[in-house]
C-alpha positions as CSV (number, residue, x, y, z in Angstrom):
1,M,0.0,0.0,0.0
2,A,1.3,3.4,-0.9
3,D,1.9,5.6,2.2
4,P,-0.6,8.4,2.3
5,S,1.0,11.9,2.3
6,G,1.2,13.7,5.6
7,L,1.0,10.7,7.8
8,G,4.7,9.9,8.2
9,E,6.0,6.4,8.7
10,P,3.7,3.3,9.0
11,V,3.6,1.7,12.4
12,R,1.1,-1.2,12.3
13,T,-2.1,-2.3,10.6
14,F,-5.1,-3.5,12.6
15,D,-7.2,-5.7,10.3
16,A,-10.6,-7.1,11.3
17,R,-11.1,-9.0,8.0
18,P,-9.7,-12.3,9.1
19,A,-11.9,-12.3,12.2
20,R,-14.9,-11.6,10.0
21,R,-14.0,-14.4,7.6
22,H,-13.6,-16.8,10.6
23,A,-16.9,-15.8,12.0
24,L,-18.7,-16.2,8.7
25,T,-17.2,-19.7,8.3
26,W,-18.4,-20.7,11.7
27,L,-21.9,-19.2,11.1
28,I,-22.3,-21.0,7.8
29,T,-21.0,-24.3,9.2
30,L,-23.4,-24.1,12.2
31,A,-26.3,-23.2,10.1
32,L,-25.7,-26.2,7.8
33,A,-25.4,-28.4,10.9
34,V,-28.8,-27.2,12.2
35,V,-30.3,-27.8,8.7
36,A,-29.0,-31.4,8.7
37,L,-29.7,-32.3,12.4
38,V,-33.3,-31.1,12.8
39,P,-34.7,-33.4,10.0
40,A,-32.6,-36.3,11.4
41,A,-33.9,-35.7,14.9
42,V,-37.5,-35.6,13.7
43,A,-37.0,-38.8,11.7
44,A,-35.5,-40.5,14.7
45,F,-38.5,-39.5,16.9
46,L,-41.0,-40.6,14.3
47,S,-39.3,-44.0,14.0
48,G,-39.5,-44.5,17.7
49,R,-35.7,-44.1,18.3
50,A,-36.0,-41.4,21.0
51,W,-32.5,-42.4,22.3
52,L,-31.1,-41.0,19.0
53,G,-33.6,-38.1,18.5
54,A,-32.9,-36.5,21.9
55,P,-29.2,-36.0,21.5
56,L,-29.6,-34.9,17.9
57,T,-32.1,-32.3,19.2
58,L,-29.7,-31.1,21.9
59,I,-26.9,-30.8,19.4
60,A,-29.0,-28.9,17.0
61,M,-30.1,-26.5,19.8
62,G,-26.5,-25.9,20.7
63,C,-25.5,-25.2,17.2
64,A,-28.4,-22.9,16.7
65,A,-27.5,-21.0,19.9
66,A,-23.9,-20.7,18.8
67,A,-25.0,-19.5,15.4
68,G,-27.3,-16.9,17.0
69,W,-24.5,-15.7,19.2
70,I,-22.1,-15.2,16.2
71,A,-24.9,-13.5,14.2
72,G,-25.6,-11.2,17.1
73,C,-22.0,-10.0,17.3
74,G,-22.6,-7.8,14.3
75,I,-19.2,-8.1,12.6
76,V,-20.6,-10.6,10.0
77,W,-23.2,-8.0,8.8
78,R,-20.9,-5.1,8.1
79,R,-17.6,-4.4,6.3
80,A,-14.7,-5.3,8.5
81,P,-12.7,-2.2,9.5
82,V,-9.0,-1.9,8.7
83,V,-7.0,0.8,10.6
84,H,-3.5,1.7,9.4
85,L,-1.5,3.4,12.2
86,F,1.1,5.9,11.1
87,T,3.4,8.2,13.1
88,G,1.3,11.2,12.0
89,G,-2.2,9.8,12.2
90,L,-4.6,7.1,10.9
91,L,-6.0,5.7,7.7
92,L,-9.4,4.1,8.2
93,S,-11.1,1.8,5.7
94,P,-13.9,1.9,5.0
95,A,-14.3,5.6,5.4
96,P,-16.6,6.5,8.3
97,S,-19.9,8.2,7.5
98,R,-20.0,12.0,7.5
99,S,-22.4,14.2,9.5
100,G,-22.5,16.8,6.7
101,K,-19.4,18.7,8.0
102,T,-15.8,18.3,7.0
103,A,-13.0,17.9,9.5
104,L,-10.3,20.5,9.4
105,H,-7.5,18.2,8.3
106,S,-9.2,14.9,7.3
107,R,-9.6,13.9,3.7
108,T,-10.9,11.0,1.8
109,R,-8.2,9.0,0.0
110,T,-8.3,9.1,-3.7
111,E,-7.4,6.5,-6.3
112,A,-4.2,8.5,-7.0
113,D,-3.1,8.0,-3.4
114,A,-3.6,4.3,-3.3
115,P,-5.5,2.5,-6.1
116,G,-8.5,0.4,-4.8
117,V,-8.4,1.8,-1.3
118,D,-11.6,3.2,0.1
119,G,-10.6,5.0,3.3
120,E,-10.1,8.3,5.0
121,V,-7.0,10.0,6.5
122,F,-7.1,11.5,10.0
123,V,-4.0,13.4,11.2
124,W,-3.7,13.6,15.0
125,D,-5.1,17.1,15.2
126,D,-8.4,15.8,13.8
127,L,-9.0,13.7,16.9
128,V,-10.2,15.8,19.8
129,S,-11.5,13.4,22.5
130,V,-11.1,9.7,23.5
131,T,-13.1,7.6,25.9
132,V,-11.5,4.3,27.1
133,S,-13.3,1.4,28.6
134,G,-12.4,-2.2,29.4
135,I,-14.2,-5.2,30.8
136,H,-12.9,-8.5,32.1
137,P,-15.4,-11.0,30.6
138,W,-15.3,-13.4,33.4
139,T,-15.6,-11.0,36.3
140,G,-17.3,-7.9,34.9
141,A,-14.6,-5.8,36.5
142,S,-13.8,-2.6,34.5
143,G,-10.4,-1.2,33.6
144,A,-9.1,2.0,32.3
145,L,-5.9,3.3,30.7
146,G,-4.2,5.3,33.4
147,G,-1.0,7.2,33.7
148,D,0.9,10.4,34.6
149,A,3.1,12.6,32.6
150,G,5.1,9.5,31.7
151,P,4.2,6.6,29.4
152,L,0.7,5.2,29.5
153,R,0.1,2.2,31.6
154,T,-2.8,-0.1,32.3
155,L,-4.5,0.0,35.7
156,A,-7.1,-2.8,35.8
157,S,-8.1,-5.4,38.2
158,G,-8.2,-9.1,37.2
159,P,-5.8,-11.3,35.3
160,A,-3.4,-9.6,32.9
161,G,-4.3,-9.6,29.3
162,G,-8.0,-10.5,30.0
163,T,-9.5,-7.1,29.5
164,R,-11.7,-6.4,26.5
165,W,-10.9,-2.8,25.5
166,R,-13.1,-0.4,23.6
167,F,-12.0,3.1,22.5
168,T,-14.5,5.8,21.4
169,V,-12.9,8.7,19.6
170,V,-14.6,12.0,18.6
171,T,-13.3,13.9,15.5
172,S,-13.1,17.6,15.0
173,D,-16.3,17.5,12.9
174,G,-18.3,15.6,15.4
175,R,-18.1,12.1,14.0
176,V,-17.6,9.2,16.4
177,L,-15.0,6.4,15.7
178,R,-15.3,3.2,17.7
179,F,-12.5,0.6,17.9
180,G,-13.0,-2.7,19.8
181,E,-12.0,-6.3,20.1
182,E,-12.8,-7.0,16.4
183,L,-9.4,-5.3,15.7
184,P,-6.5,-7.6,16.9
185,G,-4.2,-5.6,19.1
186,V,-6.7,-2.8,19.6
187,R,-5.1,-1.9,23.0
188,M,-2.0,-0.7,21.2
189,L,-4.0,1.4,18.8
190,G,-6.1,2.9,21.6
191,E,-3.0,3.7,23.6
192,A,-1.4,5.5,20.6
193,I,-4.6,7.5,20.0
194,A,-5.0,8.3,23.7
195,A,-1.4,9.5,24.0
196,E,-1.7,11.7,20.9
197,V,-5.0,13.3,22.0
198,T,-3.7,13.9,25.5
199,R,-0.5,15.5,24.2
200,R,-2.6,18.0,22.2
201,V,-5.5,18.8,24.4
202,V,-3.8,19.2,27.8
203,P,-1.8,22.3,26.8
204,R,-4.9,23.9,25.4
205,H,-6.9,23.2,28.5
206,L,-4.1,24.4,30.8
207,A,-3.8,27.7,28.8
208,A,-7.6,28.2,29.0
209,V,-7.7,27.6,32.7
210,K,-4.8,29.9,33.3
211,A,-6.6,32.6,31.3
212,G,-9.6,32.3,33.7
213,E,-11.9,29.9,31.8
214,A,-13.7,26.9,33.3
215,I,-13.1,23.7,31.4
216,R,-15.7,20.8,31.4
217,L,-14.2,17.3,31.2
218,G,-16.8,14.6,31.6
219,P,-18.7,15.3,34.9
220,F,-15.9,17.5,36.2
221,T,-15.4,21.2,35.8
222,V,-11.8,22.6,36.2
223,D,-10.9,26.2,36.9
224,R,-8.2,28.2,38.6
225,E,-9.8,27.8,42.0
226,G,-10.4,24.0,41.9
227,L,-12.6,21.2,40.8
228,E,-16.4,20.6,40.8
229,K,-18.6,17.6,40.2
230,D,-22.3,17.4,40.7
231,G,-22.4,20.6,42.8
232,Q,-19.6,19.3,45.0
233,R,-16.5,21.5,45.0
234,L,-12.9,21.1,46.0
235,G,-10.4,23.9,46.0
236,W,-6.9,23.0,44.7
237,P,-5.4,23.1,48.3
238,A,-7.9,20.4,49.3
239,V,-6.9,18.1,46.4
240,R,-4.4,15.5,47.5
241,E,-4.2,13.4,44.3
242,V,-6.1,12.6,41.1
243,A,-5.7,9.0,39.8
244,I,-7.2,6.4,37.5
245,A,-7.4,2.9,39.1
246,D,-9.8,0.0,39.0
247,G,-11.9,1.6,36.3
248,L,-12.5,4.8,38.4
249,V,-11.3,8.4,38.1
250,T,-10.8,9.6,41.7
251,V,-10.0,13.0,43.1
252,H,-8.5,12.2,46.5
253,S,-9.0,15.0,49.0
254,H,-7.3,16.3,52.2
255,D,-8.9,17.1,55.6
256,G,-11.9,14.8,55.5
257,H,-13.4,16.3,52.4
258,P,-15.3,13.7,50.4
259,D,-13.6,12.3,47.3
260,L,-15.0,13.0,43.8
261,V,-15.4,9.8,41.8
262,A,-16.4,9.1,38.2
263,V,-16.5,5.9,36.1
264,A,-13.5,6.1,33.7
265,G,-15.2,4.1,31.0
266,H,-18.1,6.6,30.9
267,M,-15.9,9.7,31.1
268,P,-14.4,11.3,27.9
269,D,-10.8,12.4,28.2
270,A,-10.2,10.8,31.6
271,L,-6.4,10.8,31.1
272,P,-6.2,14.4,30.0
273,F,-8.3,15.3,33.1
274,T,-5.8,13.7,35.4
275,L,-2.8,15.2,33.7
276,L,-4.4,18.6,33.7
277,C,-5.0,18.4,37.5
278,V,-1.4,17.3,38.0
279,Q,-0.1,20.3,36.1
280,M,-2.5,22.7,37.8
281,R,-1.2,21.5,41.2
282,E,2.4,21.9,40.0
283,L,1.6,25.4,38.7
284,L,0.2,26.3,42.2
285,D,3.2,24.6,43.9
286,L,0.9,22.2,45.7
287,S,2.6,18.9,44.6
């Protein structure tokens, strides 16, 4: 594939097409098994061989249930996404639907860029918000990408590697891009997006707060005086620490003040929020 101009060096491709083909193969195989087993079970019952008809019926029911689960996953009914990660942004194929507006930097690839490729380029400045959520399938425990000014790290309860991650990204023209487990290695893709979005939005938010503006990030409002959530306010001197752990964004307080807590998976820009708070405390020499 020819490299799209303006995106820099290729890093990795995240391709859901093999998973879709695998799911389709299983769906067709299970459906054929049901078609063959049901008449066989009926014939066995009619001939008085219930000892054969009963297990055939159970097997057919199991196959039908498995086929229904695969069909319900949704990936078999739509084009499988392919995401090409570059040092300067993303190439998504197929191109996401538009809301009638055009992003400042994004553009649809043309045949001249890469023949036969139906996709759209997003440079990092096109991505303005990211929400991260993760669930351990066997426990239901939630996780969230967490970190400080250093590299991103994962803070999630439960066995390592068992989290099913989902990343919801908002573009500068209001479109929503969703990346989930249908993309192999989606955690790496989400971490790259979260890091680039954070690197850009935190300085803007910090400058706005320093200029006297109030910034809304999820359920929190941040200004020069402190933080507020659901009418509950903490001044910066009362804030001990802001952290992401066990799927929660928590503002830990001093002197018996109640902590402010939000679910990380439901909060856009949880990581930029924590880093903004860290930088505000450093700016006020409260660290």
